[in-house]
C-alpha positions in Angstrom: 29.0 69.5 54.2 26.3 69.5 51.6 24.1 72.2 50.4 20.6 71.5 49.0 18.7 73.8 46.6 15.8 73.6 44.5 15.6 75.1 41.0 12.3 76.6 40.2 11.6 77.4 36.6 7.8 77.2 36.8 5.6 80.1 36.3 2.8 80.4 39.1 -0.7 79.6 38.2 -3.1 82.5 38.1 -7.1 82.1 38.2 -9.0 85.5 37.9 -11.9 85.5 40.3 -12.9 89.3 39.8 -13.9 91.2 38.0 -16.1 89.0 35.9 -16.5 89.4 31.9 -19.5 91.5 32.2 -20.9 94.9 32.4 -21.0 96.7 35.6 -23.2 99.7 36.8 -20.6 100.9 39.3 -17.3 102.6 39.4 -15.9 100.5 42.2 -14.5 97.3 40.9 -12.8 94.5 42.9 -9.8 92.6 41.6 -9.0 89.3 42.9 -6.9 86.5 41.8 -6.0 83.1 43.2 -2.1 82.7 42.6 -0.5 79.3 43.4 3.1 78.1 43.2 4.9 75.4 44.9 7.7 77.4 46.2 5.3 80.3 47.4 4.1 83.6 46.1 6.0 86.9 46.3 3.5 89.6 44.8 0.7 90.3 42.4 0.0 93.4 40.5 -2.8 94.4 38.0 -2.9 96.9 35.4 -5.5 98.7 33.2 -2.9 100.3 30.9 -1.0 97.4 29.4 1.7 97.9 32.2 2.0 101.8 32.0 0.5 102.0 35.6 0.5 99.0 37.9 -1.7 98.5 41.1 -0.3 96.4 44.0 -2.7 93.7 45.1 -2.7 92.8 48.9 -2.4 89.2 49.9 -5.4 88.2 52.1 -4.0 87.0 55.6 -6.8 84.3 55.6 -5.4 82.7 52.5 -2.0 82.8 51.1 -3.1 82.3 47.5 -5.7 85.1 47.5 -4.5 88.5 46.1 -7.0 91.4 46.1 -7.3 95.1 45.3 -10.2 97.6 44.7 -10.6 100.5 42.4 -13.1 103.2 43.2 -12.5 105.6 40.3 -13.2 103.5 37.2 -14.2 105.4 34.0 -17.0 104.6 31.9 -16.3 102.3 28.9 -14.4 99.1 28.2 -11.4 97.9 30.3 -8.8 94.9 30.1 -7.1 94.1 33.4 -4.0 92.1 33.1 -2.5 90.5 36.2 1.2 90.2 37.1 2.2 87.4 39.7 5.6 86.6 40.7 6.7 83.5 42.8 9.6 83.7 45.4 11.8 82.5 42.7 11.0 85.6 40.6 9.0 83.5 37.9 6.3 85.7 36.3 2.9 84.8 35.0 1.6 87.9 33.1 -0.8 85.9 30.7 -4.1 86.4 32.7 -6.6 89.1 31.3 -10.1 89.8 31.7 -12.2 92.4 29.8 -15.3 94.2 31.6 -17.3 97.1 30.9 -18.5 100.0 33.1 -21.7 101.7 32.3 -23.3 104.0 35.1 -25.0 106.5 32.8 -28.7 106.4 32.0 -29.7 107.0 28.4 -30.3 110.7 27.7 -33.5 111.8 25.7 -33.5 115.0 24.0 -36.5 116.4 22.0 -35.7 118.1 18.6 -39.1 119.0 17.2 -41.6 120.4 18.4 -39.9 122.6 21.2 -41.6 122.0 24.6 -44.5 124.3 25.0 -45.2 124.8 21.3 -48.5 125.7 20.0 -49.2 124.3 16.5 -52.0 123.8 14.1 -50.6 120.7 12.6 -52.5 117.6 13.7 -49.9 115.2 12.3 -47.0 116.9 14.2 -44.1 114.6 14.3 -42.0 114.1 17.5 -38.5 114.1 16.7 -35.9 113.0 19.5 -32.7 111.5 20.1 -31.9 108.9 22.6 -28.0 108.9 23.3 -26.5 105.8 25.2 -23.4 103.8 24.3 -25.4 100.4 24.8 -29.0 101.9 23.7 -31.4 98.8 23.5 -35.0 100.1 23.2 -37.2 103.2 23.1 -40.9 103.4 23.7 -43.4 106.3 24.2 -46.7 107.0 25.9 -49.0 110.0 25.5 -51.8 111.9 27.3 -53.3 109.1 29.4 -50.3 107.1 29.8 -52.4 103.8 29.6 -50.4 102.3 26.8 -46.8 102.2 25.7 -45.7 102.2 22.1 -42.5 100.6 21.2 -40.5 102.6 18.8 -38.5 100.5 16.3 -34.8 101.3 16.0 -35.7 104.3 18.4 -37.2 106.1 15.6 -39.2 109.3 15.8 -42.9 109.4 16.6 -44.7 109.7 13.4 -48.2 108.9 11.8 -50.0 110.1 14.8 -53.1 112.4 14.4 -53.3 114.7 17.4 -56.8 115.9 18.6 -57.1 119.6 19.4 -55.8 120.3 23.0 -52.8 119.8 25.2 -50.6 116.7 24.6 -48.0 115.3 26.9 -45.6 112.9 25.5 -42.9 110.7 27.4 -40.2 108.9 25.6 -38.2 106.2 27.6 -35.0 104.5 26.5 -33.0 101.8 28.2 -29.7 100.3 27.6 -28.5 96.6 27.7 -27.7 96.9 31.3 -31.2 98.1 32.3 -30.5 101.6 32.8 -33.4 103.9 32.0 -33.7 107.4 30.7 -37.0 109.4 30.0 -38.0 112.9 29.1 -41.4 114.4 28.7 -42.6 116.9 26.1 -45.9 119.1 26.2 -47.5 120.8 23.3 -50.6 122.2 22.2 -52.7 121.6 18.9 -54.9 124.6 18.4 -57.1 124.6 15.4 
């Protein structure tokens, strides 16, 4: 009698399909890889914590090379997914990584000066505000008639405006690199 066996010392090939190397505006992320090997695949996992916590990926019944999982509770910020795929001979490929970013928060605008509803005699009243966002891109404002927007360089305060006597409504907008937008409106009165 003879026995035939095959030695397999080759790690499986792994191609990352999802997530992409980009910013997502959702906390639900799909993880998908194509894992191939001449002797067959055993399992694929992914981690977001350098192996401290691993998540099992399901093998799609429609394709023996496709492995998938979904995470519905992704936190804000940068993440690096590392994939661990074993073939049936227990050869491991753990070199496939992908970095992506989660940003579901709109920029937050807070007025510092003057306070909303303030009466002032200062016709050159500066409007001081902060626009907070991890990926803040631009700020702009419009006042009273809202017929024109004015871009604020480096999201700086509104200065060098001479306000006429009466009520003024100022809205400041900010957006981030993902296109999320936040705004806030301030009302103040100039009483001479």
